[in-house]
Steps between C-alpha positions, in 0.01 A plus 500: 500500500469820306649712229686834518375763268808645318311775308210606272470688180698224333603482141739288294707596193506236230844413354395456141379855431503699822117491534376576849261241655296682772346296778142592613500778763343286775785245478798478729842318465537237773776270610504195727816598700522156665413289193242318694206512252686569173867547389664790683640621158157540343336836492129506462282797384146431620184683615513639854211542744575719802376331813596704813775721643750327724673171456451138605709398793511143379799544274777686686759423228286660233434798718880552537543471120213758447660739744841458330337570165264792590668631814403450869290810515297435185144396587437151371175333382375165423298384192436219270654384183414196289817345353438225251740204508421348155389604152792729403618570148768730368399829349814716468872503567562804715811702559371753749238535777363818633296539825411745779625425841350634829657559845836656591632445144183604322515594138507363154751230439626320193729191478675388186557119500846352432330173396176540313191339681178418320186670615224228534125545510255259665240332271253455784484853650651840441840473669865524391819338614859589451723202575850609579799265500591301811727709717320826427540777755174664614551684827434830678668682216253353249592294201878472503589204279464389218 
């Protein structure tokens, strides 16, 4: 079981006043594409530690999702993230997310939400969560809905 890194250089725009909330540079945005460990409609922004080039052969389904997202010719790597499951509290209603994506569709992306999610911060460690509504669409195109 693993998470797919959707991007880095993540920031959120607060609804109330347009203030930009920048995530630490060593953090990545991850997604549990199968919803095995956490909800598949939750995005997490957490510290990332690069482990090695190449991928694990144990999760063929995740490898397919990574190739769909990054492109089949993009070199993949494995690493570790620590995703807390408890201790979250709301910090800001957000209307937009900005992030950098790698691979075939590399570039800076931003997505304006049609339904405003609350950015949450973990009380126990430095980590952030953006719970999106059930039925969200997160796929090879990135964040599609809401």
